[in-house]
C-alpha positions in Angstrom: 0.0 0.3 0.2 2.8 2.2 0.7 4.7 2.1 -2.1 1.3 2.3 -4.1 -0.2 5.3 -2.9 3.3 7.1 -0.7 3.1 10.2 -3.5 -0.8 10.2 -3.3 -0.6 10.7 0.1 1.8 12.9 0.5 -0.1 15.3 -1.7 -3.1 15.4 0.0 -1.0 15.7 3.4 1.1 18.6 2.0 -2.6 20.3 0.6 -3.9 19.9 4.0 -6.7 17.8 2.1 -6.7 14.5 4.7 -5.6 13.6 8.1 -3.4 10.5 7.6 -2.8 7.7 11.0 -1.2 4.7 10.9 -1.5 2.2 13.3 1.1 0.1 13.8 0.7 -3.6 14.5 2.7 -6.4 14.8 1.6 -9.2 12.7 5.2 -10.0 11.4 6.5 -10.7 15.0 5.3 -14.2 15.0 7.4 -15.6 11.7 10.7 -12.8 12.9 13.6 -13.9 15.3 13.5 -11.0 16.3 10.4 -9.0 16.8 11.3 -7.1 13.9 7.4 -5.7 13.5 7.0 -4.6 17.3 10.5 -2.9 17.2 9.6 -0.8 14.1 6.5 0.4 15.5 8.3 1.2 18.7 10.3 3.2 16.7 7.6 4.5 14.7 6.5 5.6 17.8 9.8 7.3 18.9 10.0 9.3 16.0 6.3 10.5 16.4 6.8 11.7 20.0 10.2 13.4 19.5 10.0 14.9 15.7 6.6 14.1 14.7 7.2 16.3 11.4 9.6 13.7 10.6 7.1 10.5 11.4 6.4 10.4 7.2 9.2 10.8 6.1 10.3 7.6 8.4 8.0 5.7 7.5 8.7 6.0 4.3 12.3 4.9 4.6 11.3 1.8 7.0 8.4 0.4 4.6 11.0 0.9 1.4 13.2 -1.2 3.6 10.8 -3.8 3.6 12.3 -5.7 0.8 15.7 -6.1 2.6 14.3 -7.4 5.9 14.6 -7.3 9.2 17.4 -4.3 10.6 18.7 -4.0 14.4 17.8 -1.1 16.2 20.9 0.8 16.0 20.0 0.9 11.7 16.1 1.6 12.3 18.0 4.6 15.0 19.8 5.6 11.8 17.0 5.8 9.4 15.2 7.7 12.2 18.2 10.1 12.1 18.1 10.4 8.4 14.7 11.6 8.3 15.3 14.2 10.6 14.6 12.5 14.0 17.8 12.2 15.6 16.1 12.9 19.3 14.8 10.0 19.0 17.2 7.6 19.2 18.0 6.7 23.1 14.0 5.7 22.6 14.5 3.2 19.8 17.6 1.7 22.0 15.8 1.4 24.7 12.5 0.4 23.6 10.7 3.0 24.4 6.9 2.7 23.6 7.0 -1.3 23.8 4.5 -1.5 26.0 2.1 1.0 23.4 2.8 -1.1 20.7 1.9 -4.3 22.4 -1.5 -2.5 23.5 -2.3 -1.3 20.1 -1.4 -4.6 18.6 -3.7 -5.9 21.1 -6.8 -3.6 19.9 -6.2 -3.9 16.5 -7.0 -7.5 17.2 -10.2 -6.7 19.3 -11.2 -4.5 16.5 -11.0 -7.6 14.3 -8.0 -5.7 11.9 -7.0 -9.0 10.8 -4.0 -7.9 8.2 -2.3 -5.0 6.8 -3.7 -3.0 5.3 -6.5 -2.8 6.4 -7.7 1.0 5.5 -10.7 3.3 7.1 -11.7 6.3 5.8 -13.6 8.9 7.7 -14.0 5.7 10.1 -15.6 3.0 7.7 -13.0 0.2 6.6 -12.4 0.7 2.7 -11.5 -1.8 1.1 -7.5 -1.1 -0.3 -8.4 -1.2 -3.8 -10.9 1.7 -3.4 -8.6 3.8 -1.6 -8.0 7.0 -3.8 -11.9 7.0 -5.0 -12.8 6.9 -1.3 -10.3 9.1 -0.1 -10.9 11.5 -3.3 -15.1 11.3 -2.2 -14.8 12.2 1.1 -12.1 15.2 0.3 -15.2 16.5 -2.4 -17.4 15.9 0.4 -16.0 18.3 2.5 -16.0 21.0 0.1 
């Protein structure tokens, strides 16, 4: 989803037409020897907390790295620094938001979010294949 819609989402964000919310989950931990999903979600929360203006760039970088496989916390911290969130390093290295990540993951499962991407537009679950049309319709409805 990120690859397919990243530039479109960035355009909507830059224009102030949307608010975009990531809810990271740890679904991939079950096949990870290092709990990479949880560590990546922790890193994202650290960036959001310390340097929220760098969050989009960090998420773009972390999803862009997906095909390269798992990376260590130090590399996540370097990625955050490259995205403009150098202040997130200690939080990433020390799992500062790991309890939050566990809670968010459990909450997603309670809400029947069973896979990624799960897409909501204005609170309604939307088929990821209809994402652009759903968002554009929601934007038009507010004009």
